[in-house]
Structures are given as structure tokens and as C-alpha cells.
PDB file of N, H, CA, C and O in Angstrom:
ATOM      1  N   MET A   1       0.844  -1.176   0.006  1.00  0.00           N
ATOM      2  CA  MET A   1       0.000   0.006   0.000  1.00  0.00           C
ATOM      3  C   MET A   1       0.894   1.248  -0.006  1.00  0.00           C
ATOM      4  O   MET A   1       1.714   1.447   0.890  1.00  0.00           O
ATOM      5  N   GLN A   2       0.723   2.044  -0.994  1.00  0.00           N
ATOM      6  H   GLN A   2       0.056   1.883  -1.722  1.00  0.00           H
ATOM      7  CA  GLN A   2       1.559   3.245  -1.119  1.00  0.00           C
ATOM      8  C   GLN A   2       1.092   4.366  -0.189  1.00  0.00           C
ATOM      9  O   GLN A   2       1.911   4.991   0.484  1.00  0.00           O
ATOM     10  N   ASN A   3      -0.175   4.614  -0.148  1.00  0.00           N
ATOM     11  H   ASN A   3      -0.840   4.106  -0.695  1.00  0.00           H
ATOM     12  CA  ASN A   3      -0.731   5.725   0.649  1.00  0.00           C
ATOM     13  C   ASN A   3      -1.880   5.205   1.522  1.00  0.00           C
ATOM     14  O   ASN A   3      -3.048   5.409   1.190  1.00  0.00           O
ATOM     15  N   PRO A   4      -1.559   4.540   2.627  1.00  0.00           N
ATOM     16  CA  PRO A   4      -2.625   3.976   3.446  1.00  0.00           C
ATOM     17  C   PRO A   4      -3.478   5.060   4.114  1.00  0.00           C
ATOM     18  O   PRO A   4      -2.989   6.114   4.521  1.00  0.00           O
ATOM     19  N   VAL A   5      -4.738   4.759   4.204  1.00  0.00           N
ATOM     20  H   VAL A   5      -5.135   3.903   3.873  1.00  0.00           H
ATOM     21  CA  VAL A   5      -5.705   5.602   4.887  1.00  0.00           C
ATOM     22  C   VAL A   5      -6.537   4.702   5.766  1.00  0.00           C
ATOM     23  O   VAL A   5      -6.932   3.613   5.350  1.00  0.00           O
ATOM     24  N   ASN A   6      -6.807   5.142   6.973  1.00  0.00           N
ATOM     25  H   ASN A   6      -6.486   6.027   7.312  1.00  0.00           H
ATOM     26  CA  ASN A   6      -7.606   4.358   7.913  1.00  0.00           C
ATOM     27  C   ASN A   6      -9.061   4.829   7.904  1.00  0.00           C
ATOM     28  O   ASN A   6      -9.335   6.013   8.100  1.00  0.00           O
ATOM     29  N   ILE A   7      -9.976   3.914   7.680  1.00  0.00           N
ATOM     30  H   ILE A   7      -9.754   2.952   7.520  1.00  0.00           H
ATOM     31  CA  ILE A   7     -11.406   4.219   7.742  1.00  0.00           C
ATOM     32  C   ILE A   7     -11.880   3.704   9.070  1.00  0.00           C
ATOM     33  O   ILE A   7     -11.844   2.499   9.321  1.00  0.00           O
ATOM     34  N   THR A   8     -12.338   4.620   9.948  1.00  0.00           N
ATOM     35  H   THR A   8     -12.367   5.599   9.744  1.00  0.00           H
ATOM     36  CA  THR A   8     -12.850   4.243  11.246  1.00  0.00           C
ATOM     37  C   THR A   8     -14.238   4.820  11.445  1.00  0.00           C
ATOM     38  O   THR A   8     -14.427   6.032  11.338  1.00  0.00           O
ATOM     39  N   GLU A   9     -15.198   3.976  11.729  1.00  0.00           N
ATOM     40  H   GLU A   9     -15.044   2.991  11.815  1.00  0.00           H
ATOM     41  CA  GLU A   9     -16.556   4.399  11.973  1.00  0.00           C
ATOM     42  C   GLU A   9     -17.152   3.463  13.016  1.00  0.00           C
ATOM     43  O   GLU A   9     -16.617   2.390  13.294  1.00  0.00           O
ATOM     44  N   ASN A  10     -18.273   3.897  13.585  1.00  0.00           N
ATOM     45  H   ASN A  10     -18.708   4.768  13.359  1.00  0.00           H
ATOM     46  CA  ASN A  10     -19.000   3.022  14.504  1.00  0.00           C
ATOM     47  C   ASN A  10     -19.861   2.091  13.657  1.00  0.00           C
ATOM     48  O   ASN A  10     -20.502   2.522  12.699  1.00  0.00           O
ATOM     49  N   CYS A  11     -19.869   0.834  14.016  1.00  0.00           N
ATOM     50  H   CYS A  11     -19.349   0.483  14.794  1.00  0.00           H
ATOM     51  CA  CYS A  11     -20.697  -0.165  13.347  1.00  0.00           C
ATOM     52  C   CYS A  11     -22.153   0.225  13.544  1.00  0.00           C
ATOM     53  O   CYS A  11     -22.539   0.646  14.634  1.00  0.00           O
ATOM     54  N   ARG A  12     -22.957   0.090  12.511  1.00  0.00           N
ATOM     55  H   ARG A  12     -22.643  -0.252  11.625  1.00  0.00           H
ATOM     56  CA  ARG A  12     -24.397   0.421  12.561  1.00  0.00           C
ATOM     57  C   ARG A  12     -25.180  -0.530  13.449  1.00  0.00           C
ATOM     58  O   ARG A  12     -26.286  -0.201  13.877  1.00  0.00           O
ATOM     59  N   VAL A  13     -24.634  -1.689  13.731  1.00  0.00           N
ATOM     60  H   VAL A  13     -23.736  -1.956  13.383  1.00  0.00           H
ATOM     61  CA  VAL A  13     -25.332  -2.657  14.565  1.00  0.00           C
ATOM     62  C   VAL A  13     -24.829  -2.638  16.007  1.00  0.00           C
ATOM     63  O   VAL A  13     -25.619  -2.549  16.948  1.00  0.00           O
ATOM     64  N   THR A  14     -23.549  -2.722  16.167  1.00  0.00           N
ATOM     65  H   THR A  14     -22.908  -2.794  15.403  1.00  0.00           H
ATOM     66  CA  THR A  14     -22.983  -2.824  17.524  1.00  0.00           C
ATOM     67  C   THR A  14     -22.723  -1.465  18.159  1.00  0.00           C
ATOM     68  O   THR A  14     -22.696  -1.351  19.385  1.00  0.00           O
ATOM     69  N   GLY A  15     -22.536  -0.450  17.354  1.00  0.00           N
ATOM     70  H   GLY A  15     -22.559  -0.542  16.358  1.00  0.00           H
ATOM     71  CA  GLY A  15     -22.159   0.882  17.865  1.00  0.00           C
ATOM     72  C   GLY A  15     -20.702   0.981  18.224  1.00  0.00           C
ATOM     73  O   GLY A  15     -20.247   2.029  18.681  1.00  0.00           O
ATOM     74  N   GLU A  16     -19.958  -0.089  18.027  1.00  0.00           N
ATOM     75  H   GLU A  16     -20.327  -0.941  17.655  1.00  0.00           H
ATOM     76  CA  GLU A  16     -18.533  -0.105  18.383  1.00  0.00           C
ATOM     77  C   GLU A  16     -17.701   0.362  17.206  1.00  0.00           C
ATOM     78  O   GLU A  16     -18.032   0.106  16.048  1.00  0.00           O
ATOM     79  N   ALA A  17     -16.604   1.060  17.525  1.00  0.00           N
ATOM     80  H   ALA A  17     -16.335   1.268  18.466  1.00  0.00           H
ATOM     81  CA  ALA A  17     -15.687   1.510  16.480  1.00  0.00           C
ATOM     82  C   ALA A  17     -15.061   0.331  15.784  1.00  0.00           C
ATOM     83  O   ALA A  17     -14.729  -0.670  16.418  1.00  0.00           O
ATOM     84  N   TYR A  18     -14.897   0.445  14.467  1.00  0.00           N
ATOM     85  H   TYR A  18     -15.167   1.258  13.952  1.00  0.00           H
ATOM     86  CA  TYR A  18     -14.263  -0.573  13.643  1.00  0.00           C
ATOM     87  C   TYR A  18     -13.404   0.142  12.611  1.00  0.00           C
ATOM     88  O   TYR A  18     -13.809   1.180  12.088  1.00  0.00           O
ATOM     89  N   SER A  19     -12.239  -0.387  12.312  1.00  0.00           N
ATOM     90  H   SER A  19     -11.910  -1.230  12.737  1.00  0.00           H
ATOM     91  CA  SER A  19     -11.338   0.265  11.385  1.00  0.00           C
ATOM     92  C   SER A  19     -10.868  -0.681  10.296  1.00  0.00           C
ATOM     93  O   SER A  19     -10.700  -1.881  10.508  1.00  0.00           O
ATOM     94  N   VAL A  20     -10.661  -0.100   9.124  1.00  0.00           N
ATOM     95  H   VAL A  20     -10.797   0.876   8.952  1.00  0.00           H
ATOM     96  CA  VAL A  20     -10.136  -0.794   7.968  1.00  0.00           C
ATOM     97  C   VAL A  20      -9.105   0.117   7.344  1.00  0.00           C
ATOM     98  O   VAL A  20      -9.359   1.314   7.211  1.00  0.00           O
ATOM     99  N   THR A  21      -7.948  -0.400   6.956  1.00  0.00           N
ATOM    100  H   THR A  21      -7.742  -1.373   7.064  1.00  0.00           H
ATOM    101  CA  THR A  21      -6.905   0.370   6.301  1.00  0.00           C
ATOM    102  C   THR A  21      -6.878  -0.004   4.824  1.00  0.00           C
ATOM    103  O   THR A  21      -6.781  -1.177   4.464  1.00  0.00           O
ATOM    104  N   VAL A  22      -6.966   1.018   3.979  1.00  0.00           N
ATOM    105  H   VAL A  22      -7.045   1.971   4.272  1.00  0.00           H
ATOM    106  CA  VAL A  22      -6.941   0.811   2.528  1.00  0.00           C
ATOM    107  C   VAL A  22      -5.999   1.813   1.889  1.00  0.00           C
ATOM    108  O   VAL A  22      -5.567   2.768   2.535  1.00  0.00           O
ATOM    109  N   ASP A  23      -5.685   1.601   0.639  1.00  0.00           N
ATOM    110  H   ASP A  23      -6.035   0.826   0.115  1.00  0.00           H
ATOM    111  CA  ASP A  23      -4.900   2.574  -0.114  1.00  0.00           C
ATOM    112  C   ASP A  23      -5.804   3.745  -0.504  1.00  0.00           C
ATOM    113  O   ASP A  23      -6.936   3.539  -0.942  1.00  0.00           O
ATOM    114  N   SER A  24      -5.303   4.976  -0.343  1.00  0.00           N
ATOM    115  H   SER A  24      -4.383   5.143   0.013  1.00  0.00           H
ATOM    116  CA  SER A  24      -6.110   6.151  -0.612  1.00  0.00           C
ATOM    117  C   SER A  24      -6.569   6.216  -2.069  1.00  0.00           C
ATOM    118  O   SER A  24      -7.680   6.667  -2.349  1.00  0.00           O
ATOM    119  N   GLY A  25      -5.724   5.771  -2.990  1.00  0.00           N
ATOM    120  H   GLY A  25      -4.822   5.405  -2.762  1.00  0.00           H
ATOM    121  CA  GLY A  25      -6.105   5.750  -4.390  1.00  0.00           C
ATOM    122  C   GLY A  25      -7.233   4.771  -4.677  1.00  0.00           C
ATOM    123  O   GLY A  25      -8.116   5.050  -5.487  1.00  0.00           O
ATOM    124  N   ASP A  26      -7.199   3.621  -4.008  1.00  0.00           N
ATOM    125  H   ASP A  26      -6.481   3.395  -3.350  1.00  0.00           H
ATOM    126  CA  ASP A  26      -8.242   2.655  -4.143  1.00  0.00           C
ATOM    127  C   ASP A  26      -9.569   3.175  -3.583  1.00  0.00           C
ATOM    128  O   ASP A  26     -10.627   2.962  -4.174  1.00  0.00           O
ATOM    129  N   LEU A  27      -9.500   3.853  -2.446  1.00  0.00           N
ATOM    130  H   LEU A  27      -8.640   4.027  -1.965  1.00  0.00           H
ATOM    131  CA  LEU A  27     -10.698   4.425  -1.829  1.00  0.00           C
ATOM    132  C   LEU A  27     -11.300   5.448  -2.778  1.00  0.00           C
ATOM    133  O   LEU A  27     -12.519   5.476  -2.942  1.00  0.00           O
ATOM    134  N   GLU A  28     -10.511   6.268  -3.391  1.00  0.00           N
ATOM    135  H   GLU A  28      -9.520   6.246  -3.257  1.00  0.00           H
ATOM    136  CA  GLU A  28     -10.980   7.266  -4.358  1.00  0.00           C
ATOM    137  C   GLU A  28     -11.655   6.573  -5.528  1.00  0.00           C
ATOM    138  O   GLU A  28     -12.727   6.998  -5.958  1.00  0.00           O
ATOM    139  N   ARG A  29     -11.051   5.520  -6.048  1.00  0.00           N
ATOM    140  H   ARG A  29     -10.180   5.175  -5.699  1.00  0.00           H
ATOM    141  CA  ARG A  29     -11.635   4.739  -7.149  1.00  0.00           C
ATOM    142  C   ARG A  29     -12.987   4.179  -6.759  1.00  0.00           C
ATOM    143  O   ARG A  29     -13.934   4.223  -7.543  1.00  0.00           O
ATOM    144  N   TYR A  30     -13.080   3.644  -5.527  1.00  0.00           N
ATOM    145  H   TYR A  30     -12.310   3.608  -4.890  1.00  0.00           H
ATOM    146  CA  TYR A  30     -14.350   3.080  -5.036  1.00  0.00           C
ATOM    147  C   TYR A  30     -15.432   4.180  -4.946  1.00  0.00           C
ATOM    148  O   TYR A  30     -16.562   3.999  -5.398  1.00  0.00           O
ATOM    149  N   LYS A  31     -15.053   5.308  -4.356  1.00  0.00           N
ATOM    150  H   LYS A  31     -14.135   5.455  -3.989  1.00  0.00           H
ATOM    151  CA  LYS A  31     -16.018   6.417  -4.207  1.00  0.00           C
ATOM    152  C   LYS A  31     -16.497   6.926  -5.581  1.00  0.00           C
ATOM    153  O   LYS A  31     -17.635   7.377  -5.710  1.00  0.00           O
ATOM    154  N   ASN A  32     -15.643   6.855  -6.587  1.00  0.00           N
ATOM    155  H   ASN A  32     -14.718   6.489  -6.481  1.00  0.00           H
ATOM    156  CA  ASN A  32     -16.002   7.298  -7.925  1.00  0.00           C
ATOM    157  C   ASN A  32     -16.777   6.244  -8.719  1.00  0.00           C
ATOM    158  O   ASN A  32     -17.216   6.502  -9.839  1.00  0.00           O
ATOM    159  N   GLY A  33     -16.942   5.048  -8.128  1.00  0.00           N
ATOM    160  H   GLY A  33     -16.585   4.838  -7.218  1.00  0.00           H
ATOM    161  CA  GLY A  33     -17.678   3.986  -8.797  1.00  0.00           C
ATOM    162  C   GLY A  33     -16.912   3.376  -9.960  1.00  0.00           C
ATOM    163  O   GLY A  33     -17.503   2.948 -10.951  1.00  0.00           O
ATOM    164  N   ASP A  34     -15.577   3.341  -9.829  1.00  0.00           N
ATOM    165  H   ASP A  34     -15.096   3.688  -9.024  1.00  0.00           H
ATOM    166  CA  ASP A  34     -14.735   2.858 -10.887  1.00  0.00           C
ATOM    167  C   ASP A  34     -14.540   1.351 -10.950  1.00  0.00           C
ATOM    168  O   ASP A  34     -13.629   0.879 -11.630  1.00  0.00           O
ATOM    169  N   GLY A  35     -15.371   0.591 -10.260  1.00  0.00           N
ATOM    170  H   GLY A  35     -16.111   0.975  -9.708  1.00  0.00           H
ATOM    171  CA  GLY A  35     -15.261  -0.852 -10.340  1.00  0.00           C
ATOM    172  C   GLY A  35     -15.955  -1.530  -9.152  1.00  0.00           C
ATOM    173  O   GLY A  35     -16.492  -0.875  -8.258  1.00  0.00           O
ATOM    174  N   LEU A  36     -15.921  -2.841  -9.180  1.00  0.00           N
ATOM    175  H   LEU A  36     -15.484  -3.372  -9.906  1.00  0.00           H
ATOM    176  CA  LEU A  36     -16.512  -3.648  -8.121  1.00  0.00           C
ATOM    177  C   LEU A  36     -15.604  -3.609  -6.894  1.00  0.00           C
ATOM    178  O   LEU A  36     -14.378  -3.608  -7.008  1.00  0.00           O
ATOM    179  N   ILE A  37     -16.225  -3.576  -5.733  1.00  0.00           N
ATOM    180  H   ILE A  37     -17.221  -3.576  -5.641  1.00  0.00           H
ATOM    181  CA  ILE A  37     -15.470  -3.471  -4.473  1.00  0.00           C
ATOM    182  C   ILE A  37     -14.435  -4.575  -4.350  1.00  0.00           C
ATOM    183  O   ILE A  37     -13.320  -4.322  -3.894  1.00  0.00           O
ATOM    184  N   GLN A  38     -14.782  -5.803  -4.750  1.00  0.00           N
ATOM    185  H   GLN A  38     -15.688  -6.008  -5.121  1.00  0.00           H
ATOM    186  CA  GLN A  38     -13.830  -6.928  -4.639  1.00  0.00           C
ATOM    187  C   GLN A  38     -12.645  -6.786  -5.562  1.00  0.00           C
ATOM    188  O   GLN A  38     -11.574  -7.333  -5.299  1.00  0.00           O
ATOM    189  N   ASN A  39     -12.837  -6.034  -6.673  1.00  0.00           N
ATOM    190  H   ASN A  39     -13.708  -5.590  -6.886  1.00  0.00           H
ATOM    191  CA  ASN A  39     -11.734  -5.814  -7.595  1.00  0.00           C
ATOM    192  C   ASN A  39     -10.858  -4.634  -7.166  1.00  0.00           C
ATOM    193  O   ASN A  39      -9.652  -4.624  -7.415  1.00  0.00           O
ATOM    194  N   ILE A  40     -11.474  -3.642  -6.521  1.00  0.00           N
ATOM    195  H   ILE A  40     -12.453  -3.649  -6.318  1.00  0.00           H
ATOM    196  CA  ILE A  40     -10.725  -2.493  -6.070  1.00  0.00           C
ATOM    197  C   ILE A  40      -9.934  -2.788  -4.814  1.00  0.00           C
ATOM    198  O   ILE A  40      -8.817  -2.297  -4.647  1.00  0.00           O
ATOM    199  N   PHE A  41     -10.516  -3.600  -3.914  1.00  0.00           N
ATOM    200  H   PHE A  41     -11.423  -3.998  -4.049  1.00  0.00           H
ATOM    201  CA  PHE A  41      -9.863  -3.952  -2.654  1.00  0.00           C
ATOM    202  C   PHE A  41      -9.648  -5.464  -2.536  1.00  0.00           C
ATOM    203  O   PHE A  41     -10.175  -6.079  -1.609  1.00  0.00           O
ATOM    204  N   PRO A  42      -8.892  -6.078  -3.449  1.00  0.00           N
ATOM    205  CA  PRO A  42      -8.714  -7.525  -3.391  1.00  0.00           C
ATOM    206  C   PRO A  42      -7.910  -7.966  -2.171  1.00  0.00           C
ATOM    207  O   PRO A  42      -7.920  -9.145  -1.818  1.00  0.00           O
ATOM    208  N   TYR A  43      -7.223  -7.043  -1.532  1.00  0.00           N
ATOM    209  H   TYR A  43      -7.215  -6.085  -1.819  1.00  0.00           H
ATOM    210  CA  TYR A  43      -6.384  -7.352  -0.344  1.00  0.00           C
ATOM    211  C   TYR A  43      -7.219  -7.315   0.956  1.00  0.00           C
ATOM    212  O   TYR A  43      -6.697  -7.633   2.025  1.00  0.00           O
ATOM    213  N   LEU A  44      -8.506  -6.933   0.877  1.00  0.00           N
ATOM    214  H   LEU A  44      -8.930  -6.675   0.009  1.00  0.00           H
ATOM    215  CA  LEU A  44      -9.334  -6.965   2.065  1.00  0.00           C
ATOM    216  C   LEU A  44     -10.174  -8.247   2.082  1.00  0.00           C
ATOM    217  O   LEU A  44     -10.505  -8.790   1.028  1.00  0.00           O
ATOM    218  N   ASN A  45     -10.507  -8.713   3.251  1.00  0.00           N
ATOM    219  H   ASN A  45     -10.238  -8.272   4.107  1.00  0.00           H
ATOM    220  CA  ASN A  45     -11.389  -9.867   3.350  1.00  0.00           C
ATOM    221  C   ASN A  45     -12.829  -9.387   3.151  1.00  0.00           C
ATOM    222  O   ASN A  45     -13.097  -8.185   3.171  1.00  0.00           O
ATOM    223  N   ALA A  46     -13.734 -10.314   2.962  1.00  0.00           N
ATOM    224  H   ALA A  46     -13.516 -11.290   2.945  1.00  0.00           H
ATOM    225  CA  ALA A  46     -15.131  -9.971   2.663  1.00  0.00           C
ATOM    226  C   ALA A  46     -15.775  -9.154   3.782  1.00  0.00           C
ATOM    227  O   ALA A  46     -16.581  -8.267   3.501  1.00  0.00           O
ATOM    228  N   GLY A  47     -15.441  -9.431   5.042  1.00  0.00           N
ATOM    229  H   GLY A  47     -14.786 -10.152   5.270  1.00  0.00           H
ATOM    230  CA  GLY A  47     -16.006  -8.691   6.148  1.00  0.00           C
ATOM    231  C   GLY A  47     -15.586  -7.215   6.136  1.00  0.00           C
ATOM    232  O   GLY A  47     -16.391  -6.328   6.421  1.00  0.00           O
ATOM    233  N   ASP A  48     -14.348  -6.972   5.811  1.00  0.00           N
ATOM    234  H   ASP A  48     -13.694  -7.692   5.579  1.00  0.00           H
ATOM    235  CA  ASP A  48     -13.872  -5.573   5.742  1.00  0.00           C
ATOM    236  C   ASP A  48     -14.492  -4.857   4.541  1.00  0.00           C
ATOM    237  O   ASP A  48     -14.818  -3.675   4.644  1.00  0.00           O
ATOM    238  N   ARG A  49     -14.660  -5.525   3.432  1.00  0.00           N
ATOM    239  H   ARG A  49     -14.395  -6.486   3.348  1.00  0.00           H
ATOM    240  CA  ARG A  49     -15.305  -4.911   2.288  1.00  0.00           C
ATOM    241  C   ARG A  49     -16.769  -4.579   2.599  1.00  0.00           C
ATOM    242  O   ARG A  49     -17.268  -3.521   2.215  1.00  0.00           O
ATOM    243  N   GLU A  50     -17.438  -5.479   3.286  1.00  0.00           N
ATOM    244  H   GLU A  50     -17.032  -6.338   3.598  1.00  0.00           H
ATOM    245  CA  GLU A  50     -18.820  -5.213   3.696  1.00  0.00           C
ATOM    246  C   GLU A  50     -18.916  -4.003   4.618  1.00  0.00           C
ATOM    247  O   GLU A  50     -19.860  -3.218   4.531  1.00  0.00           O
ATOM    248  N   PHE A  51     -17.947  -3.862   5.488  1.00  0.00           N
ATOM    249  H   PHE A  51     -17.180  -4.499   5.559  1.00  0.00           H
ATOM    250  CA  PHE A  51     -17.935  -2.731   6.397  1.00  0.00           C
ATOM    251  C   PHE A  51     -17.848  -1.421   5.601  1.00  0.00           C
ATOM    252  O   PHE A  51     -18.570  -0.464   5.882  1.00  0.00           O
ATOM    253  N   ILE A  52     -16.961  -1.395   4.610  1.00  0.00           N
ATOM    254  H   ILE A  52     -16.375  -2.172   4.382  1.00  0.00           H
ATOM    255  CA  ILE A  52     -16.852  -0.183   3.756  1.00  0.00           C
ATOM    256  C   ILE A  52     -18.153   0.098   3.027  1.00  0.00           C
ATOM    257  O   ILE A  52     -18.564   1.249   2.879  1.00  0.00           O
ATOM    258  N   LYS A  53     -18.784  -0.954   2.580  1.00  0.00           N
ATOM    259  H   LYS A  53     -18.450  -1.889   2.701  1.00  0.00           H
ATOM    260  CA  LYS A  53     -19.999  -0.844   1.787  1.00  0.00           C
ATOM    261  C   LYS A  53     -21.236  -0.505   2.628  1.00  0.00           C
ATOM    262  O   LYS A  53     -22.047   0.325   2.217  1.00  0.00           O
ATOM    263  N   THR A  54     -21.388  -1.131   3.790  1.00  0.00           N
ATOM    264  H   THR A  54     -20.729  -1.805   4.123  1.00  0.00           H
ATOM    265  CA  THR A  54     -22.625  -1.034   4.545  1.00  0.00           C
ATOM    266  C   THR A  54     -22.493  -0.350   5.924  1.00  0.00           C
ATOM    267  O   THR A  54     -23.486   0.088   6.505  1.00  0.00           O
ATOM    268  N   GLY A  55     -21.267  -0.270   6.428  1.00  0.00           N
ATOM    269  H   GLY A  55     -20.460  -0.627   5.956  1.00  0.00           H
ATOM    270  CA  GLY A  55     -21.092   0.272   7.756  1.00  0.00           C
ATOM    271  C   GLY A  55     -21.361  -0.739   8.847  1.00  0.00           C
ATOM    272  O   GLY A  55     -21.507  -0.377  10.015  1.00  0.00           O
ATOM    273  N   ILE A  56     -21.428  -2.002   8.473  1.00  0.00           N
ATOM    274  H   ILE A  56     -21.309  -2.296   7.524  1.00  0.00           H
ATOM    275  CA  ILE A  56     -21.666  -3.077   9.451  1.00  0.00           C
ATOM    276  C   ILE A  56     -20.411  -3.922   9.535  1.00  0.00           C
ATOM    277  O   ILE A  56     -19.925  -4.462   8.541  1.00  0.00           O
ATOM    278  N   SER A  57     -19.890  -4.019  10.780  1.00  0.00           N
ATOM    279  H   SER A  57     -20.285  -3.580  11.587  1.00  0.00           H
ATOM    280  CA  SER A  57     -18.650  -4.788  11.026  1.00  0.00           C
ATOM    281  C   SER A  57     -18.928  -6.276  10.962  1.00  0.00           C
ATOM    282  O   SER A  57     -20.086  -6.692  10.988  1.00  0.00           O
ATOM    283  N   PRO A  58     -17.871  -7.091  10.879  1.00  0.00           N
ATOM    284  CA  PRO A  58     -18.073  -8.520  10.930  1.00  0.00           C
ATOM    285  C   PRO A  58     -18.829  -8.992  12.214  1.00  0.00           C
ATOM    286  O   PRO A  58     -19.648  -9.908  12.150  1.00  0.00           O
ATOM    287  N   LYS A  59     -18.548  -8.375  13.330  1.00  0.00           N
ATOM    288  H   LYS A  59     -17.882  -7.631  13.383  1.00  0.00           H
ATOM    289  CA  LYS A  59     -19.282  -8.685  14.548  1.00  0.00           C
ATOM    290  C   LYS A  59     -20.751  -8.348  14.419  1.00  0.00           C
ATOM    291  O   LYS A  59     -21.612  -9.084  14.902  1.00  0.00           O
ATOM    292  N   GLY A  60     -21.039  -7.217  13.759  1.00  0.00           N
ATOM    293  H   GLY A  60     -20.340  -6.619  13.367  1.00  0.00           H
ATOM    294  CA  GLY A  60     -22.432  -6.819  13.523  1.00  0.00           C
ATOM    295  C   GLY A  60     -23.181  -7.830  12.691  1.00  0.00           C
ATOM    296  O   GLY A  60     -24.340  -8.140  12.967  1.00  0.00           O
ATOM    297  N   TRP A  61     -22.506  -8.356  11.649  1.00  0.00           N
ATOM    298  H   TRP A  61     -21.564  -8.104  11.425  1.00  0.00           H
ATOM    299  CA  TRP A  61     -23.152  -9.373  10.821  1.00  0.00           C
ATOM    300  C   TRP A  61     -23.394 -10.640  11.611  1.00  0.00           C
ATOM    301  O   TRP A  61     -24.425 -11.290  11.441  1.00  0.00           O
ATOM    302  N   GLU A  62     -22.452 -11.003  12.476  1.00  0.00           N
ATOM    303  H   GLU A  62     -21.614 -10.475  12.614  1.00  0.00           H
ATOM    304  CA  GLU A  62     -22.665 -12.205  13.330  1.00  0.00           C
ATOM    305  C   GLU A  62     -23.887 -12.027  14.209  1.00  0.00           C
ATOM    306  O   GLU A  62     -24.681 -12.953  14.375  1.00  0.00           O
ATOM    307  N   ILE A  63     -24.038 -10.845  14.767  1.00  0.00           N
ATOM    308  H   ILE A  63     -23.394 -10.093  14.631  1.00  0.00           H
ATOM    309  CA  ILE A  63     -25.194 -10.592  15.644  1.00  0.00           C
ATOM    310  C   ILE A  63     -26.477 -10.627  14.849  1.00  0.00           C
ATOM    311  O   ILE A  63     -27.468 -11.206  15.293  1.00  0.00           O
ATOM    312  N   MET A  64     -26.473 -10.017  13.683  1.00  0.00           N
ATOM    313  H   MET A  64     -25.668  -9.547  13.322  1.00  0.00           H
ATOM    314  CA  MET A  64     -27.694  -9.977  12.863  1.00  0.00           C
ATOM    315  C   MET A  64     -28.174 -11.345  12.407  1.00  0.00           C
ATOM    316  O   MET A  64     -29.374 -11.585  12.271  1.00  0.00           O
ATOM    317  N   PHE A  65     -27.216 -12.244  12.172  1.00  0.00           N
ATOM    318  H   PHE A  65     -26.241 -12.049  12.283  1.00  0.00           H
ATOM    319  CA  PHE A  65     -27.575 -13.552  11.622  1.00  0.00           C
ATOM    320  C   PHE A  65     -27.256 -14.670  12.585  1.00  0.00           C
ATOM    321  O   PHE A  65     -27.050 -15.802  12.148  1.00  0.00           O
ATOM    322  N   ALA A  66     -27.208 -14.410  13.851  1.00  0.00           N
ATOM    323  H   ALA A  66     -27.375 -13.490  14.206  1.00  0.00           H
ATOM    324  CA  ALA A  66     -26.849 -15.399  14.855  1.00  0.00           C
ATOM    325  C   ALA A  66     -27.819 -16.575  14.891  1.00  0.00           C
ATOM    326  O   ALA A  66     -27.399 -17.711  15.111  1.00  0.00           O
ATOM    327  N   ASP A  67     -29.107 -16.321  14.679  1.00  0.00           N
ATOM    328  H   ASP A  67     -29.448 -15.398  14.500  1.00  0.00           H
ATOM    329  CA  ASP A  67     -30.107 -17.364  14.777  1.00  0.00           C
ATOM    330  C   ASP A  67     -30.398 -18.069  13.445  1.00  0.00           C
ATOM    331  O   ASP A  67     -31.148 -19.045  13.400  1.00  0.00           O
ATOM    332  N   GLU A  68     -29.801 -17.566  12.375  1.00  0.00           N
ATOM    333  H   GLU A  68     -29.192 -16.774  12.411  1.00  0.00           H
ATOM    334  CA  GLU A  68     -30.061 -18.131  11.086  1.00  0.00           C
ATOM    335  C   GLU A  68     -29.443 -19.529  10.987  1.00  0.00           C
ATOM    336  O   GLU A  68     -28.309 -19.758  11.408  1.00  0.00           O
ATOM    337  N   GLY A  69     -30.210 -20.441  10.427  1.00  0.00           N
ATOM    338  H   GLY A  69     -31.131 -20.255  10.085  1.00  0.00           H
ATOM    339  CA  GLY A  69     -29.719 -21.801  10.265  1.00  0.00           C
ATOM    340  C   GLY A  69     -30.058 -22.697  11.438  1.00  0.00           C
ATOM    341  O   GLY A  69     -29.872 -23.912  11.369  1.00  0.00           O
ATOM    342  N   GLU A  70     -30.551 -22.110  12.510  1.00  0.00           N
ATOM    343  H   GLU A  70     -30.702 -21.123  12.566  1.00  0.00           H
ATOM    344  CA  GLU A  70     -30.938 -22.934  13.672  1.00  0.00           C
ATOM    345  C   GLU A  70     -32.398 -23.352  13.509  1.00  0.00           C
ATOM    346  O   GLU A  70     -33.232 -22.544  13.101  1.00  0.00           O
ATOM    347  N   ASP A  71     -32.698 -24.564  13.814  1.00  0.00           N
ATOM    348  H   ASP A  71     -32.020 -25.221  14.145  1.00  0.00           H
ATOM    349  CA  ASP A  71     -34.077 -25.064  13.717  1.00  0.00           C
ATOM    350  C   ASP A  71     -34.806 -24.985  15.017  1.00  0.00           C
ATOM    351  O   ASP A  71     -35.973 -25.367  15.095  1.00  0.00           O
TER     352      ASP A  71
END
């Protein structure tokens, strides 16, 4: 990463701060709609990409879908 930038926001579900570090050029490309998030940030895992996209941290997703799949 040439120009790292830290994205820190409170998760929309947990209210807890969560951070993701990305390249500033990649973030600009994403904000401009220059491609799919998985292509712009291939170095991030799916949970971190979802946080950038939705504001929901991996822990938030776990909470939201904790009961799914249980009978």
C-alpha cells in the first residue's frame, strides 16, 4: 500500500468503532464507482469490504444472523 488511509466508523449494529486500512487511491476509485469493491480492494477480506459498503462490522453481521440456520 503506497498511501494507506484508515477508515474508522462506528458499526451500525454494535455501535462499536471498527477500522479498515486501505490505499487512498483505491478508496478514491471506489467512491468514484470505478469498479466492483472486490476488484478495487482484493487485499481486504469480505467482512472488511462489507464494512466499507454497509457500515456493518463482521461482529455486527454475526449478531444480525446469529439465529439463522438454527431449527
